[in-house]
PAROSE-12707 format. One line per field, with one value per residue (C-alpha): chain; residue number from 1; x, y, z. Coordinates in Angstrom, 3 decimals. Example, Ala and Ser with C-alpha at 12.3 -4.5 7.8 and 13.67 -1.06 7.14 Angstrom:
unit: (A_A)
pos: (1_2)
x: (12.300_13.670)
y: (-4.500_-1.060)
z: (7.800_7.140)
REM end
This chain:
unit: (A_A_A_A_A_A_A_A_A_A_A_A_A_A_A_A_A_A_A_A_A_A_A_A_A_A_A_A_A_A_A_A_A_A_A_A_A_A_A_A_A_A_A_A_A_A_A_A_A_A_A_A_A_A_A_A_A_A_A_A_A_A_A_A_A_A_A_A_A_A_A_A_A_A_A_A_A_A_A_A_A_A_A_A_A_A_A_A_A_A_A_A_A_A_A_A_A_A_A_A_A_A_A_A_A_A_A_A_A_A_A_A_A_A_A_A_A_A_A_A_A_A_A_A_A_A_A_A_A_A_A_A_A_A_A_A_A_A_A_A_A_A_A_A_A_A_A_A_A_A_A_A_A_A_A_A_A_A_A_A_A_A_A_A_A_A_A_A_A_A_A_A_A_A_A_A_A_A_A_A_A_A_A_A_A_A_A_A_A_A_A_A_A_A_A_A_A_A_A_A_A_A_A_A_A_A_A_A_A_A_A_A_A_A_A_A_A_A_A_A_A_A_A_A_A_A_A_A_A_A_A_A_A_A_A_A_A_A_A_A_A_A_A_A_A_A_A_A_A_A_A_A_A_A_A_A_A_A_A_A_A_A_A_A_A_A_A_A_A_A_A_A_A_A_A_A_A_A_A_A_A_A_A)
pos: (1_2_3_4_5_6_7_8_9_10_11_12_13_14_15_16_17_18_19_20_21_22_23_24_25_26_27_28_29_30_31_32_33_34_35_36_37_38_39_40_41_42_43_44_45_46_47_48_49_50_51_52_53_54_55_56_57_58_59_60_61_62_63_64_65_66_67_68_69_70_71_72_73_74_75_76_77_78_79_80_81_82_83_84_85_86_87_88_89_90_91_92_93_94_95_96_97_98_99_100_101_102_103_104_105_106_107_108_109_110_111_112_113_114_115_116_117_118_119_120_121_122_123_124_125_126_127_128_129_130_131_132_133_134_135_136_137_138_139_140_141_142_143_144_145_146_147_148_149_150_151_152_153_154_155_156_157_158_159_160_161_162_163_164_165_166_167_168_169_170_171_172_173_174_175_176_177_178_179_180_181_182_183_184_185_186_187_188_189_190_191_192_193_194_195_196_197_198_199_200_201_202_203_204_205_206_207_208_209_210_211_212_213_214_215_216_217_218_219_220_221_222_223_224_225_226_227_228_229_230_231_232_233_234_235_236_237_238_239_240_241_242_243_244_245_246_247_248_249_250_251_252_253_254_255_256_257_258_259_260_261_262_263_264_265_266_267_268_269_270_271_272_273_274_275_276_277_278_279_280_281_282_283)
x: (-7.172_-3.454_-2.073_1.640_2.410_6.227_6.574_9.394_8.589_7.549_10.769_14.100_17.181_18.704_22.145_23.541_23.134_20.917_17.176_14.855_14.542_10.864_9.997_11.282_8.735_5.947_8.390_9.901_6.462_5.419_8.596_7.399_4.142_1.871_-0.534_-1.119_-1.104_-3.827_-5.734_-5.854_-6.366_-3.724_-4.445_-1.104_1.426_0.997_4.436_5.728_7.581_11.252_12.618_14.605_16.797_17.776_15.737_16.191_13.914_11.483_11.141_7.764_7.136_9.887_8.858_5.518_4.694_5.454_3.513_0.443_0.516_1.001_-1.812_-4.212_-3.038_-3.269_-6.686_-7.897_-6.630_-8.132_-11.456_-11.443_-10.911_-13.693_-16.114_-15.583_-16.511_-12.935_-11.220_-7.958_-4.834_-2.082_1.570_3.828_5.968_6.051_3.216_2.408_0.538_-2.251_-3.101_-4.150_-6.418_-8.063_-8.549_-10.318_-12.610_-13.241_-14.593_-17.046_-18.315_-17.315_-14.795_-12.541_-9.114_-7.623_-4.027_-1.672_1.720_4.495_4.542_1.842_2.852_1.321_4.061_2.668_3.465_1.189_3.640_7.013_9.126_9.126_7.769_9.761_9.047_5.377_5.663_6.042_3.209_0.569_-1.908_-1.660_-2.066_-5.084_-6.813_-6.362_-3.224_-0.857_-0.394_-3.173_-1.034_-1.290_-3.939_-6.626_-6.538_-9.731_-10.858_-11.619_-9.774_-9.874_-9.865_-10.761_-12.065_-10.206_-13.202_-13.062_-9.462_-8.245_-4.479_-3.406_0.055_1.633_4.433_3.549_6.287_4.636_1.075_1.024_0.005_-2.786_-4.121_-3.985_-5.888_-8.539_-7.724_-8.504_-5.528_-4.257_-0.535_1.407_2.234_-1.438_-3.038_-5.461_-7.072_-10.709_-10.504_-8.875_-11.584_-14.284_-12.764_-12.717_-16.366_-17.419_-15.215_-16.492_-20.170_-22.352_-19.588_-19.545_-16.613_-12.955_-9.476_-6.829_-3.279_-0.322_3.152_5.084_7.089_4.064_5.887_8.694_12.100_12.896_10.607_10.953_13.729_13.978_12.080_12.855_12.520_12.665_11.634_11.317_8.063_6.001_3.543_4.387_3.291_0.485_-1.091_-0.876_-2.503_-5.331_-5.900_-5.953_-8.276_-10.647_-10.574_-10.956_-13.961_-15.844_-18.613_-17.344_-13.725_-12.907_-9.297_-5.850_-2.310_1.143_3.976_7.611_9.226_12.702_14.222_17.604_17.759_16.852_19.744_18.856_15.139_13.933_11.982_10.318_9.209_7.679_5.868_4.460_3.334_1.592_-0.244_-1.359_-2.576_-4.361_-5.942)
y: (6.748_6.324_2.762_2.038_-0.938_-1.025_-4.173_-4.657_-8.362_-7.887_-6.375_-7.758_-6.878_-3.646_-5.230_-8.457_-8.542_-5.425_-5.014_-2.530_0.691_1.346_-0.049_3.244_5.405_5.438_6.535_9.253_10.621_10.596_12.519_15.081_15.464_13.629_12.498_16.098_17.472_15.047_15.573_11.787_9.361_6.710_3.181_1.825_-0.418_-3.778_-5.338_-7.656_-10.909_-11.411_-10.443_-13.245_-12.096_-15.464_-16.605_-18.325_-18.949_-21.729_-20.875_-19.191_-15.723_-14.387_-14.379_-15.947_-17.426_-14.144_-12.253_-14.438_-13.901_-10.160_-9.924_-11.475_-9.224_-6.033_-7.052_-7.461_-3.992_-2.317_-4.040_-2.903_0.717_0.546_-1.190_1.616_4.186_5.292_5.910_3.898_5.685_3.066_4.099_1.449_-0.320_-1.909_-2.534_-5.973_-4.256_-3.768_-7.464_-6.848_-3.980_-5.862_-9.005_-6.887_-5.357_-8.691_-9.966_-7.032_-7.265_-6.254_-3.436_-1.955_-0.393_2.783_1.667_4.641_3.248_3.765_-0.002_-2.569_-4.918_-7.670_-10.293_-13.844_-17.329_-16.871_-14.380_-15.163_-18.202_-17.446_-15.065_-13.606_-10.309_-9.753_-5.976_-6.518_-9.033_-7.724_-6.598_-10.056_-11.717_-9.668_-10.395_-14.128_-14.859_-16.636_-19.497_-19.980_-19.184_-15.485_-15.268_-17.423_-16.698_-18.030_-19.218_-15.636_-15.521_-12.995_-10.167_-7.789_-8.519_-7.354_-5.239_-3.413_-2.196_1.081_1.659_5.294_6.684_3.490_4.171_3.339_0.691_-1.140_-1.237_-4.088_-6.860_-4.727_-4.174_-7.902_-8.665_-6.044_-4.041_-0.327_2.010_5.477_5.964_8.754_10.096_10.600_11.213_14.114_14.354_14.880_11.926_9.691_10.547_9.854_6.419_5.745_6.746_4.396_1.547_1.706_2.317_-0.203_-1.497_-1.348_1.055_1.244_1.458_4.003_2.651_4.984_3.765_7.020_5.972_7.175_10.508_11.378_10.768_14.428_14.937_11.678_9.250_7.482_4.414_0.846_1.356_5.010_5.416_8.680_9.943_10.101_12.609_15.878_16.436_18.872_16.428_13.630_15.800_16.811_13.203_12.004_14.759_13.877_10.154_10.562_12.829_10.212_8.244_4.869_5.773_3.146_3.840_4.894_3.553_4.917_2.602_2.179_5.422_4.534_6.963_5.269_6.834_10.297_11.259_14.944_14.308_16.661_14.022_12.804_16.369_16.513_13.192_14.470_17.653_15.649_13.591_16.678_18.420_15.337_14.121)
z: (14.100_13.478_13.348_13.027_10.757_10.765_8.678_6.199_5.716_2.089_0.744_-0.423_1.637_0.278_0.652_2.008_5.762_5.818_6.298_4.568_6.549_5.838_9.276_10.716_8.892_11.506_14.188_12.011_11.124_14.757_15.595_13.058_14.994_12.572_15.317_16.379_12.841_11.769_15.010_15.191_18.023_18.615_17.379_18.555_16.846_15.126_15.559_12.814_13.250_12.546_9.125_7.505_4.648_3.200_0.194_-3.153_-6.147_-5.414_-1.722_-2.265_-0.865_1.384_5.063_4.117_7.533_9.304_6.616_7.052_10.813_10.356_7.816_10.323_13.149_11.105_9.769_13.345_14.300_11.221_11.874_15.514_14.489_11.937_14.284_16.811_14.163_13.459_10.142_10.048_8.817_8.616_8.488_6.933_6.318_2.895_0.460_1.851_4.704_2.148_2.579_6.180_5.228_2.387_4.488_7.112_4.496_2.780_6.089_6.081_2.522_-0.984_-1.078_-3.743_-3.597_-5.054_-5.543_-5.917_-6.838_-9.344_-9.961_-10.651_-7.772_-9.888_-10.124_-9.874_-11.144_-14.124_-15.625_-14.010_-13.120_-9.409_-6.800_-3.968_-2.209_-1.384_-1.706_-5.462_-5.521_-3.145_-5.797_-7.355_-3.951_-2.886_-6.205_-5.602_-7.607_-5.281_-2.854_-0.347_2.696_1.771_-0.964_0.687_4.407_6.021_2.570_1.495_-1.850_-3.480_-0.968_-3.801_-7.288_-10.402_-11.370_-8.017_-8.388_-9.856_-10.083_-10.278_-11.027_-12.329_-14.817_-18.418_-18.585_-15.657_-16.986_-19.513_-17.102_-15.645_-19.134_-19.875_-16.659_-17.381_-14.244_-14.525_-14.334_-15.213_-15.778_-14.140_-17.580_-18.461_-15.070_-14.747_-11.331_-12.468_-14.868_-12.255_-9.739_-12.300_-12.923_-9.177_-8.838_-11.631_-10.365_-6.784_-7.577_-5.781_-3.481_0.311_0.133_-0.851_0.660_-0.386_-0.734_-1.341_-2.141_-1.926_-5.001_-6.952_-6.659_-9.008_-7.351_-7.926_-4.918_-2.945_-3.846_-0.461_-1.641_-2.609_-6.385_-7.483_-11.123_-13.050_-14.456_-11.268_-9.863_-8.160_-4.524_-5.341_-7.787_-5.226_-2.555_-4.907_-5.911_-2.306_-1.150_-3.952_-3.214_0.534_0.075_-1.945_-0.243_0.926_1.699_4.331_5.285_4.111_4.193_3.383_2.372_1.287_2.440_3.768_6.311_5.913_2.429_3.744_6.030_6.353_6.914_4.194_2.339_5.533_6.203_2.718_3.269_6.564_4.832_2.094_4.696_6.603_3.451_2.133_5.368)
REM end
């Protein structure tokens, strides 16, 4: 079941007075026929609160009150789809939508996450002077590192344990903090699909299931550059499709989300068409 999560609450403004364009992604993908192409039913839209661009160090997480409200609302929608027997496919939006999915699963039991991302999204006050944009902190937040307004909703910190996370496709330069925390990962530079799937199988063994998160910046910008932070050295589309098909075929796959594609940075629509094609091939 397809759920639109057009939230940009977790990102910095791309320029003064502007807002991140990733909120447009669900609409663009629907215009490309993704509902029909996935043969999916329609789970509707979870509408975010107002984006506030002003922020300074020491303010906590940008848009934190709106993010907390959105996390609860998205968790409720994901849970409703799962309780009806559906498989939620969530179209974001920025990476902070992962908090809603993991809160929903935490309420069910003990779940892991396959986190496909070019970055570790692991910024927290233990390693930096201040936090700011939740889309660069969501893995830290969901593993319990962060203020309680986002990291401890309903007293459920952490939403996922460090040992139940596997990060795939992170750039080598981004992996040091994951290594220090003991979180399993495979860099984009060394990723082989069979080995990555074997790591996922061992990581998620004995759990109630796992979520699949995809920040499309896991791809090399030679293929998709319309993202918040394009960095070289990423995966190619065929590798991403093979990895996703393998993960989604494993027992316990509980849902999927796509994040951070920005249609404002794709004026001719070619990259959106590629993203839609990847989703169709993978799902």
